[in-house]
C-alpha positions as CSV (number, residue, x, y, z in Angstrom):
1,M,1.0,17.4,-24.0
2,K,-0.4,14.1,-25.2
3,I,-1.0,11.2,-22.8
4,Y,0.3,8.6,-25.2
5,T,3.9,8.4,-26.4
6,K,3.7,5.2,-28.4
7,K,7.1,4.2,-26.9
8,G,5.6,1.3,-24.9
9,D,3.7,-0.2,-27.9
10,S,6.3,-3.0,-28.2
11,G,6.0,-4.1,-24.6
12,D,8.8,-2.2,-22.9
13,T,8.8,0.9,-20.7
14,S,11.3,3.3,-19.2
15,L,12.5,3.3,-15.6
16,Y,13.2,6.7,-14.0
17,G,16.5,7.7,-15.6
18,G,15.7,6.3,-19.0
19,E,16.7,2.6,-18.9
20,R,14.2,0.6,-21.0
21,V,12.9,-2.7,-19.5
22,S,10.1,-5.2,-20.4
23,K,6.7,-4.4,-19.0
24,S,6.8,-8.0,-17.7
25,S,9.8,-7.4,-15.5
26,S,9.4,-8.0,-11.7
27,R,10.2,-4.3,-11.0
28,I,7.3,-3.2,-13.2
29,E,5.1,-5.8,-11.6
30,V,5.8,-4.3,-8.1
31,Y,5.2,-0.7,-8.9
32,G,2.2,-1.5,-11.0
33,T,0.7,-3.3,-8.0
34,V,1.6,-0.2,-5.9
35,D,-0.3,1.9,-8.4
36,E,-3.3,-0.4,-8.2
37,L,-3.1,-0.2,-4.4
38,N,-3.1,3.6,-4.6
39,S,-6.1,3.6,-6.8
40,F,-7.9,1.3,-4.4
41,V,-7.0,3.6,-1.5
42,G,-8.6,6.4,-3.5
43,L,-11.7,4.3,-3.7
44,A,-11.7,3.7,0.0
45,A,-11.3,7.4,0.6
46,S,-14.5,8.1,-1.4
47,Y,-16.6,6.1,1.1
48,G,-17.2,8.7,3.8
49,L,-14.2,8.1,6.0
50,S,-13.8,9.7,9.4
51,E,-11.8,12.9,9.5
52,K,-8.8,11.1,10.9
53,G,-9.1,8.5,8.2
54,K,-9.2,11.1,5.4
55,K,-6.1,12.8,6.8
56,Y,-4.2,9.6,7.1
57,L,-5.2,8.2,3.8
58,R,-4.2,11.4,1.9
59,K,-0.7,11.1,3.4
60,V,-0.6,7.4,2.5
61,Q,-1.5,8.1,-1.1
62,E,1.4,10.6,-1.3
63,L,3.7,8.1,0.2
64,L,2.6,5.5,-2.3
65,L,3.6,7.9,-5.1
66,V,7.0,8.2,-3.5
67,L,7.2,4.4,-3.2
68,G,6.3,4.0,-6.9
69,A,9.1,6.4,-7.9
70,D,11.5,4.7,-5.6
71,L,10.7,1.3,-7.1
72,A,11.0,2.7,-10.6
73,T,14.5,3.8,-9.8
74,P,17.3,1.3,-9.1
75,A,18.4,1.9,-5.5
76,S,22.0,2.4,-6.5
77,K,21.1,5.3,-8.8
78,K,21.7,8.7,-7.4
79,N,18.7,10.3,-9.2
80,R,17.2,13.2,-7.4
81,I,13.9,11.6,-6.3
82,N,12.3,11.2,-3.0
83,R,12.7,7.7,-1.6
84,I,11.0,5.8,1.1
85,S,12.7,6.7,4.4
86,D,12.9,5.5,8.0
87,E,10.8,8.6,8.8
88,N,8.0,7.4,6.4
89,I,8.0,4.0,8.2
90,Q,7.9,5.8,11.6
91,F,4.9,7.7,10.3
92,L,3.0,4.5,9.5
93,E,3.9,3.1,13.0
94,N,2.7,6.2,14.7
95,V,-0.6,6.0,12.8
96,I,-1.0,2.4,13.7
97,D,-0.4,3.2,17.4
98,D,-2.8,6.1,17.3
99,L,-5.6,4.0,15.8
100,D,-4.9,1.1,18.1
101,E,-5.5,3.3,21.2
102,N,-9.2,3.5,20.1
103,L,-9.8,-0.2,19.4
104,E,-10.6,-3.2,21.5
105,P,-7.7,-5.8,21.7
106,L,-8.0,-8.6,19.2
107,K,-8.9,-12.0,20.6
108,N,-10.0,-13.7,17.3
109,F,-9.4,-13.4,13.6
110,I,-11.6,-10.8,11.9
111,I,-13.7,-11.7,8.9
112,P,-13.0,-8.9,6.4
113,G,-16.0,-6.7,5.8
114,G,-18.0,-4.1,7.6
115,S,-18.8,-0.6,6.2
116,Q,-17.9,0.2,2.6
117,A,-14.8,2.0,3.8
118,G,-13.8,-0.7,6.2
119,A,-14.3,-3.5,3.6
120,T,-12.4,-1.5,0.9
121,L,-9.5,-1.0,3.3
122,H,-9.4,-4.8,3.9
123,V,-9.1,-5.2,0.2
124,A,-6.3,-2.5,0.1
125,R,-4.5,-4.6,2.8
126,T,-4.6,-7.7,0.6
127,I,-3.3,-5.7,-2.4
128,C,-0.6,-4.3,-0.3
129,R,0.4,-7.9,0.8
130,R,0.6,-8.9,-2.9
131,A,2.8,-5.9,-3.6
132,E,5.0,-6.9,-0.7
133,R,5.3,-10.5,-1.9
134,S,6.1,-9.2,-5.4
135,A,8.7,-6.8,-4.0
136,V,10.4,-9.6,-2.0
137,K,10.6,-11.7,-5.2
138,C,11.9,-8.6,-7.2
139,K,14.6,-7.9,-4.5
140,K,16.2,-11.3,-5.4
141,T,17.1,-10.0,-8.9
142,E,16.7,-6.3,-8.9
143,D,18.3,-3.3,-7.1
144,I,15.5,-2.2,-4.8
145,S,15.7,-0.7,-1.4
146,E,15.2,-2.8,1.8
147,L,13.1,0.1,3.1
148,T,10.5,-0.5,0.4
149,L,10.0,-4.0,1.8
150,K,9.7,-2.7,5.4
151,F,7.3,0.1,4.3
152,L,5.0,-2.3,2.5
153,N,4.9,-4.6,5.5
154,R,4.0,-1.8,7.9
155,L,1.5,-0.4,5.4
156,S,-0.5,-3.6,5.2
157,D,-0.7,-3.5,9.0
158,L,-1.9,0.1,8.8
159,F,-4.7,-0.8,6.4
160,F,-5.8,-3.5,8.8
161,M,-6.0,-1.0,11.7
162,M,-7.7,1.6,9.5
163,A,-10.3,-0.9,8.4
164,R,-11.0,-1.8,12.1
165,Y,-11.0,1.9,13.0
166,E,-13.4,3.0,10.2
167,N,-15.8,0.1,11.0
168,K,-15.8,1.3,14.6
169,E,-16.4,4.9,13.6
170,A,-19.3,3.7,11.3
171,D,-20.7,1.7,14.2
172,C,-20.2,-1.5,12.2
173,R,-19.6,-4.5,14.4
174,E,-16.6,-6.6,13.5
175,E,-17.4,-10.2,12.7
176,T,-15.0,-12.5,14.3
177,W,-14.1,-16.0,13.1
178,K,-14.7,-18.7,15.6
179,P,-13.6,-22.0,14.1
180,D,-15.8,-25.0,14.7
181,K,-14.2,-27.3,17.3
182,Q,-14.4,-30.8,15.8
């Protein structure tokens, strides 16, 4: 099977189910950003994560593939695909809670950085927030699930907690922001 089909050469692509749309559509923008995020998560995973981090990120990458398929399929379509569910969101919340148990409470803003894994997870958080903003915009005109918005919101929180956790595991002190009082 060849990787290229030549069907997208004129600037359009297919949604799941066959409908053709412009590659500049807001739906394509959202799931393209989710694809970018998943690739960045793969990069983060290559930087010597803790065992817990590896396990959680693998599941997150699988859920990002589900999210991409969900976003590529209008919510009202009854196609047989996995969609983001309340259980997936609960998984993210459980991971956040698990990681939080091992971290000091926040008292200041954190300057993103730290270990390679931690810094990369901070970048993943910002890409996730961009995907979320794009999804909110898309929701105004496209048929996408409310659960995708909730999932992206929770996922960015998870990346923040994972960055903190991986920096702690790597014995990398978090730099906190202390604004000058003027």
